[in-house]
C-alpha positions in Angstrom: -0.4 17.6 3.8 0.3 15.7 0.7 -1.2 16.8 -2.7 -2.6 13.4 -3.6 -4.8 12.5 -0.6 -4.2 15.2 2.0 -2.2 12.9 4.2 1.1 13.8 5.8 4.1 13.0 3.5 6.5 10.3 4.6 9.8 9.4 3.1 10.1 12.6 1.0 13.0 14.9 1.1 13.3 18.3 -0.6 16.7 20.0 -1.2 16.7 23.8 -1.7 19.6 24.6 -4.0 18.9 28.2 -4.7 16.4 30.8 -3.3 15.8 34.5 -3.7 14.1 36.5 -1.0 13.3 40.1 -0.4 16.1 42.3 0.7 13.9 44.2 3.2 13.9 42.3 6.6 10.1 42.8 7.3 9.3 40.9 4.2 11.3 37.8 5.2 9.0 36.6 8.0 7.8 33.0 8.1 4.3 34.1 7.1 5.8 35.4 3.8 8.2 32.5 3.1 6.2 29.4 4.2 3.3 29.7 1.8 5.7 30.2 -1.1 7.8 27.3 0.0 4.7 25.1 0.4 3.5 25.9 -3.1 7.0 25.2 -4.6 7.3 21.9 -2.7 3.8 20.8 -3.8 4.6 21.6 -7.5 8.0 19.7 -7.2 6.3 16.7 -5.6 3.6 16.6 -8.3 6.2 17.0 -11.1 8.1 13.9 -9.7 5.1 11.7 -10.6 4.1 10.4 -7.2 2.0 7.2 -6.7 -0.2 5.8 -4.0 0.6 2.2 -2.9 -2.0 -0.2 -1.5 -0.8 -2.2 1.5 -0.7 -5.9 0.7 -0.5 -8.9 3.1 1.6 -12.0 2.3 -0.7 -15.0 3.1 0.4 -18.6 3.6 -2.4 -21.3 3.9 -2.1 -25.1 4.2 -5.1 -26.8 2.7 -5.9 -30.3 1.5 -6.5 -31.0 -2.2 -10.3 -30.7 -2.1 -10.1 -27.2 -0.6 -8.0 -25.6 -3.3 -10.9 -24.5 -5.4 -12.8 -22.8 -2.5 -9.5 -21.1 -1.4 -9.0 -19.8 -4.9 -12.6 -18.5 -5.0 -12.3 -16.7 -1.6 -9.0 -15.1 -2.7 -10.5 -14.0 -6.1 -13.5 -12.4 -4.3 -11.1 -10.4 -2.2 -8.7 -9.4 -5.0 -6.0 -11.8 -3.8 -3.6 -13.6 -6.0 -1.8 -16.9 -5.5 2.0 -16.6 -5.9 3.0 -20.1 -5.1 1.3 -23.5 -4.7 3.5 -26.3 -3.3 2.4 -29.9 -2.6 3.8 -31.3 0.6 5.5 -34.6 -0.2 3.7 -37.7 1.0 0.5 -35.8 2.0 -2.5 -34.4 0.3 -1.7 -30.9 1.7 -0.8 -27.9 -0.4 1.0 -24.9 1.0 -0.4 -21.9 -0.9 1.3 -18.5 -0.7 -0.7 -15.6 -1.9 -1.0 -11.8 -1.7 -4.1 -10.1 -0.3 -4.9 -6.4 -0.1 -5.1 -5.3 3.6 -8.5 -3.5 2.9 -10.0 -6.8 1.8 -8.4 -9.0 4.5 -10.9 -8.4 7.2 -13.1 -11.5 7.6 -10.9 -13.5 5.3 -10.5 -16.4 7.9 -14.2 -16.6 8.5 -15.0 -16.7 4.8 -12.3 -19.3 4.2 -13.6 -21.5 7.0 -17.1 -21.2 5.6 -16.0 -22.1 2.1 -13.9 -25.0 3.2 -16.2 -26.3 6.0 -13.7 -25.5 8.7 
């Protein structure tokens, strides 16, 4: 398990470049080596400065002019951020691209429909 949140580690590789072990065979069993290796790997992992990343959705919404403000409010309430706002030529529609944390995305469509009247 990982030292930050007790989750399995993914995408981590350890390379053992040197090791010393007991010369006596009975002391080289897995129950002697594995706990030591686990502590060494944990210390090396923490020394590398690991970080946790929050999963983020990329959202694309098409809305008319009068719905931009409610869209911004719903995104703000859910810690979302608009990354691009493009006006579709010849129409009152905007194509809004945004990022939205996955944890805050549940119920987003219903809240957006409620804020924009459909």
